[in-house]
C-alpha positions as CSV (number, residue, x, y, z in Angstrom):
1,M,-29.6,14.1,-1.2
2,T,-30.6,16.9,1.3
3,T,-27.9,19.4,2.1
4,P,-27.4,19.6,5.8
5,P,-28.1,22.9,7.5
6,P,-25.1,25.1,8.3
7,A,-23.6,25.0,11.7
8,P,-25.0,27.7,14.2
9,L,-23.2,31.0,14.1
10,D,-20.3,31.3,16.6
11,G,-21.3,32.9,19.8
12,A,-18.7,35.6,19.6
13,L,-19.9,36.5,16.1
14,V,-23.5,36.7,17.2
15,L,-22.5,39.1,20.0
16,A,-20.5,41.2,17.4
17,L,-23.5,41.3,15.0
18,D,-25.9,42.3,17.9
19,A,-23.6,45.2,18.8
20,L,-23.4,46.3,15.2
21,A,-27.2,46.0,14.9
22,A,-27.5,48.4,17.8
23,S,-25.2,51.0,16.2
24,P,-26.9,54.1,14.9
25,R,-26.2,53.7,11.2
26,P,-24.4,50.5,10.2
27,L,-23.1,49.8,6.7
28,V,-23.5,46.2,5.6
29,A,-20.9,45.6,2.8
30,L,-20.9,42.2,1.0
31,D,-18.9,40.5,-1.7
32,F,-21.0,38.6,-4.2
33,D,-19.2,35.5,-5.6
34,G,-18.4,33.0,-2.8
35,V,-20.5,35.0,-0.3
36,L,-24.0,35.7,-1.5
37,A,-23.6,33.3,-4.4
38,P,-21.8,29.9,-4.3
39,L,-18.7,29.8,-6.5
40,V,-19.3,28.2,-10.0
41,D,-17.1,27.5,-13.0
42,D,-19.3,29.5,-15.3
43,R,-19.2,33.0,-13.8
44,D,-22.3,34.0,-15.8
45,A,-24.3,31.2,-14.0
46,A,-23.7,32.6,-10.5
47,R,-26.8,33.5,-8.5
48,P,-27.4,34.5,-4.9
49,L,-28.9,32.0,-2.5
50,E,-32.6,32.8,-2.1
51,R,-32.3,33.3,1.7
52,S,-29.4,35.7,1.3
53,A,-31.1,37.7,-1.5
54,A,-34.3,38.0,0.6
55,A,-32.3,39.1,3.7
56,V,-30.4,41.7,1.7
57,A,-33.6,43.1,0.3
58,A,-35.2,43.2,3.7
59,L,-32.2,44.9,5.3
60,A,-32.2,47.5,2.5
61,A,-35.9,48.1,3.0
62,L,-35.6,49.0,6.7
63,E,-36.8,52.5,7.5
64,G,-36.7,55.1,10.2
65,E,-34.4,54.4,13.2
66,R,-33.9,50.9,12.0
67,A,-32.6,51.9,8.6
68,L,-29.1,51.0,7.6
69,E,-26.9,51.1,4.5
70,V,-26.3,48.1,2.2
71,A,-23.6,47.8,-0.4
72,L,-22.2,45.1,-2.7
73,V,-18.5,45.2,-3.2
74,S,-17.3,43.0,-6.0
75,G,-14.5,42.4,-8.5
76,R,-17.1,41.9,-11.2
77,P,-17.9,44.7,-13.7
78,L,-20.9,46.7,-12.4
79,D,-23.2,45.6,-15.2
80,S,-22.5,41.9,-14.5
81,L,-23.0,42.5,-10.8
82,V,-26.4,44.1,-11.3
83,R,-27.5,41.6,-13.8
84,L,-26.7,38.5,-11.6
85,A,-27.1,39.8,-8.1
86,G,-30.3,41.8,-8.6
87,P,-29.5,44.2,-5.8
88,P,-32.1,46.4,-4.1
89,D,-32.5,49.8,-5.8
90,R,-31.1,51.8,-2.9
91,A,-28.1,49.6,-2.3
92,G,-24.6,51.0,-3.0
93,L,-22.6,49.2,-5.6
94,V,-18.9,48.8,-6.1
95,G,-17.6,47.0,-9.2
96,S,-14.2,46.1,-10.6
97,H,-12.7,46.4,-7.1
98,G,-13.6,50.1,-6.9
99,A,-13.1,51.3,-10.5
100,E,-16.9,51.6,-10.8
101,V,-18.9,53.0,-7.9
102,R,-22.6,53.8,-7.5
103,L,-23.3,55.3,-4.1
104,P,-26.4,54.2,-2.1
105,G,-29.4,56.0,-3.6
106,A,-27.5,57.4,-6.5
107,D,-28.2,56.8,-10.2
108,D,-24.8,57.6,-11.8
109,T,-21.7,55.5,-11.9
110,S,-18.1,56.7,-11.9
111,A,-15.3,55.0,-13.8
112,P,-13.1,57.8,-15.1
113,L,-10.1,57.0,-17.3
114,D,-7.9,59.6,-18.9
115,A,-6.5,59.2,-22.5
116,A,-3.2,57.6,-21.2
117,Q,-5.1,55.1,-19.1
118,Q,-7.4,54.3,-22.0
119,A,-4.4,53.5,-24.2
120,L,-2.7,51.5,-21.4
121,L,-5.9,49.5,-20.9
122,G,-6.0,48.6,-24.6
123,D,-2.4,47.4,-24.4
124,V,-3.2,45.3,-21.3
125,V,-6.2,43.7,-22.9
126,D,-4.3,42.8,-26.0
127,R,-1.5,41.2,-24.0
128,V,-3.8,39.2,-21.8
129,A,-5.7,38.0,-24.9
130,A,-2.4,36.7,-26.3
131,V,-1.8,34.7,-23.1
132,V,-5.3,33.3,-23.2
133,A,-4.8,32.2,-26.9
134,E,-1.8,30.1,-25.8
135,H,-3.3,28.5,-22.7
136,P,-6.4,26.3,-23.3
137,G,-9.2,26.6,-20.7
138,T,-8.3,30.1,-19.7
139,D,-10.5,33.1,-20.4
140,L,-10.3,36.9,-20.7
141,E,-12.8,39.2,-19.1
142,T,-12.6,42.9,-19.9
143,K,-13.7,45.7,-17.5
144,P,-14.0,49.4,-17.8
145,A,-10.6,49.9,-16.0
146,G,-9.0,46.5,-16.3
147,A,-8.6,43.0,-17.8
148,V,-9.0,39.7,-15.9
149,L,-7.4,36.3,-16.7
150,H,-9.7,33.5,-15.5
151,T,-8.2,30.0,-15.0
152,R,-10.9,28.0,-13.1
153,R,-11.5,25.7,-16.1
154,A,-7.9,25.1,-17.0
155,D,-5.8,22.3,-15.7
156,V,-3.4,23.1,-12.8
157,A,-0.2,23.4,-14.9
158,T,-1.8,25.5,-17.6
159,A,-3.5,27.8,-15.0
160,S,-0.2,28.3,-13.2
161,A,1.7,29.1,-16.4
162,A,-1.0,31.5,-17.6
163,Q,-1.1,33.3,-14.3
164,R,2.7,33.7,-14.3
165,A,2.7,35.0,-17.9
166,V,0.1,37.7,-17.1
167,H,1.4,38.7,-13.7
168,D,5.1,38.9,-14.9
169,G,4.2,40.3,-18.3
170,P,1.5,43.0,-18.6
171,G,1.2,42.9,-14.8
172,R,4.5,44.7,-14.5
173,L,3.8,47.5,-17.0
174,P,4.1,51.0,-15.4
175,G,0.7,52.1,-14.2
176,V,-0.8,48.6,-13.9
177,R,-1.9,47.2,-10.6
178,A,-2.0,43.3,-10.5
179,L,-4.4,41.6,-8.1
180,R,-4.5,37.9,-7.6
181,G,-7.7,36.1,-6.5
182,K,-9.2,32.7,-6.7
183,D,-8.3,31.4,-10.1
184,V,-8.0,34.9,-11.4
185,V,-5.3,37.6,-12.1
186,E,-6.8,41.0,-12.6
187,L,-4.8,43.9,-14.1
188,A,-6.2,47.3,-13.3
189,V,-5.1,50.7,-14.7
190,L,-6.6,52.5,-11.7
191,D,-5.1,52.2,-8.2
192,V,-8.2,50.7,-6.6
193,D,-8.9,47.9,-4.1
194,K,-11.8,46.8,-1.9
195,G,-10.2,48.4,1.2
196,R,-10.3,51.9,-0.4
197,S,-13.8,51.2,-1.6
198,V,-15.0,50.3,1.9
199,Q,-13.4,53.5,3.3
200,M,-15.1,55.5,0.6
201,L,-18.5,54.0,1.3
202,R,-18.0,54.5,5.1
203,E,-17.4,58.2,4.6
204,A,-20.1,58.7,2.0
205,V,-22.9,57.3,4.2
206,A,-21.3,58.4,7.5
207,A,-21.5,54.8,8.8
208,S,-21.3,54.3,12.5
209,A,-19.9,50.8,12.0
210,V,-19.2,48.5,9.1
211,L,-19.9,44.8,8.5
212,Y,-17.8,43.4,5.7
213,V,-18.2,39.8,4.5
214,G,-15.8,38.4,1.8
215,D,-14.2,35.1,0.7
216,D,-11.3,36.0,-1.5
217,V,-7.7,37.2,-1.0
218,T,-8.8,40.5,-2.6
219,D,-11.2,41.0,0.3
220,E,-8.2,41.2,2.7
221,H,-7.8,44.8,1.7
222,A,-11.3,45.4,3.1
223,F,-10.7,43.5,6.3
224,A,-7.5,45.4,6.9
225,V,-9.3,48.8,7.1
226,L,-11.9,47.6,9.6
227,D,-11.6,48.7,13.3
228,G,-13.0,46.0,15.6
229,A,-12.6,48.4,18.6
230,A,-15.0,50.8,16.9
231,G,-17.6,48.1,16.3
232,D,-16.6,47.0,12.8
233,V,-17.1,43.3,12.0
234,G,-15.1,41.4,9.4
235,V,-16.2,37.9,8.4
236,K,-14.2,35.6,6.2
237,V,-16.1,33.0,4.2
238,G,-14.3,29.7,3.8
239,P,-10.7,28.6,4.6
240,G,-7.5,30.6,4.2
241,A,-5.4,33.0,6.2
242,T,-7.3,36.2,7.0
243,A,-7.3,39.5,8.8
244,A,-11.0,39.2,9.5
245,G,-12.0,38.7,13.1
246,F,-14.6,36.0,12.3
247,R,-15.1,33.2,9.9
248,V,-18.1,31.2,8.5
249,A,-18.0,28.0,6.4
250,G,-19.8,29.1,3.2
251,P,-22.6,31.0,1.6
252,E,-25.3,29.1,3.4
253,A,-23.8,30.4,6.7
254,V,-23.9,33.9,5.2
255,S,-27.6,33.5,4.8
256,A,-27.9,32.7,8.5
257,L,-25.7,35.7,9.4
258,L,-27.8,38.1,7.4
259,E,-31.0,36.8,8.8
260,H,-29.7,37.1,12.4
261,L,-28.6,40.7,11.7
262,L,-32.0,41.5,10.2
263,R,-33.8,40.1,13.4
264,A,-31.4,42.0,15.6
265,R,-31.9,45.3,13.7
266,R,-35.7,44.9,13.8
267,A,-35.7,44.2,17.5
């Protein structure tokens, strides 16, 4: 059965993208899961749609007056993001919601933890592992500065119980920041979020305007720091309440969005 093409982009979104494309040095910041890649139960099976991957590569390759900055901003650990997304070499990368950062064009990654934070992280990992052991279908993912409970493959009751146990248990330890997402609870020992990451990227590359595209509740931190009056564009992918100014239905529509931006920037 052939998948129907996505609906055309909203006219107001097209105008906003055209204005951003005309900005001197835009920053295009994109979440990965649910945005460039469709959501899947097996997180290691996620892959970007071919059209989106090609558009991202072409945007990153623009030169001269048409050049812009591209960054992927994800809750995934950076090594997983690089392995699955295959980002362009000069793209900026933010992993673990901002605990791991590689600025555009840089080679090094920052993820600093002091001794106390390292000890706290070990405690958090052990406590989340204990919850996972008692809740079938859940899974633990470790990150350089956090631990994540995944519940996508658990039944509804088990997922809910596990999320409560993590959020109300290790999630309340001093120095731990709890973030809820789609079928995940992430506990971080650094005070990071995608909003701070977008602000950091904006300042680092001296962006004239920012496009941010995300699908999860954790992306709301990024939408909240955008300034539509200054030319920033926030796009929510899929349903749900949002602070973003625009919305598209799914990753297929993101492909169309990126292709439109590429044409506009080249014009």
